[in-house]
N, C-alpha and C positions, 0 to 999 in steps of 0.2 A: 516499573519496568526497568531492568538493568540494561545499561548500555556500556560501551567501551569508554564513555566519557564520565558518566555519573548516573545515578538513579533519576529517572524522570517519571512523571505521572502521565499516563495515557488516558485520554478522554475518548470513550467509544460510544458510537451511536449505531444501532442495528435495526434494520427493518427486514421482516421476512414476508415475502409475497407467498401466501399459502396456495394460491391458484397455480403458480409455476414452481412452487417449492424452492424458491431462490432466496438466498440471504444476501442483503446488501449492507455494507458497513463503511462508516467513515470513522477514522481514528486520527487524533492529533496529539502531539506531545511537544511541550516547550522545553528546550534545553536551557541550562543556566546561561544567563547573559554573558557573552564573551567566551563561553566555554568551547563553542565549536564554530563560531562565526567566521573564523579565518581559515577553516579547513575546506577542502573541495567538497561541495554539496554532493557530487556524484559518489565520492568515497563514503560519505555518511550514509547515503541511501543504499549503497552496495553492502555495507555492514548490516544495515537493518534488513535488507533482503536475505542475507546469509542467516541472520537470526530467525527469520520466518521459516526459511527452508529447514533449518535444524529443529525449530520449535514444533512444527506440524508434521515432521517426518516426511518431507516432500522430496520429490525427485529434483535434483539440482537442475535448474533451467536458466538460460541466459535471459537477460532483460535488454530492452533497447533504451537508449538515452534519447530524450526529447526535451523540448521547451513547451510549457503550458502557460500561455499568456505571459511569456517572457521569463517564467520561473523554471529553474532546472527540475527535471523530472525523469523518472524511469518507469517503464511499463512492461508487463509480461505476464506469464502464467506459470504456475507451479502445479505439479501433479502430486497429490497426496497418496502416499504408498498404501496406507491402511484401507482407504475407501476406493481408490482408483479414480477418484474425481479430480477435477481441475479447478483451480482457484485463480481468478484474474485479479491482478494487483497493479495499482498505479501509486507511486509516491511522488510528492512534490515538496520542495523545500523553499520556505520563505524566511530568510534570515535564521533565527533560532528555533523556528517551528517546522516540524515535519508532519505532513499530512499523508495519510494512507487511505486509499479507497480500495475496497475489495468486494468481490461478488463470487458466489459459488452456489451450486456446481454449474459449470459451463456445459450446456447442452445445445444442440442445434436449434431447438425451439426457443431458447431464451437469450441467444447471442445478441440479438438486436437490443433487447431491454438492458443487458449488461453494458453494451457499448454506449447506449444512451445515458445510463447512470454515470459511467466513468467520464464521459465527455461533457456532462452537464455541470460538473464541479467547477466553481470559480472562486478565487480568493478575492474578497471585497475588503476594502479598507475604509 
């Protein structure tokens, strides 16, 4: 995966719930040591957010900043132009590692499951 800093390897884990036809995904990528550790984590996540919006042909949509267990994070939704569906995304930065949680499509009947998935993630050391 190309970034504004360097190429990084993204590790992706996906689960599809066939009953609700919802895809849940966790991605993490480690940036080179010292490469981005001194930059503002929100700026890093905002650049990753812009990359997703461009990559999936999404409607630009704002995200909200938050802390997840003390880690800087952003959270929001993007509308995918081609399908008209919405994707929920949360990014969390821990030093040189970026985590991204996502789920789609967002529908009234699966909102609780998506919220539960997103909020259940924890960084353990």
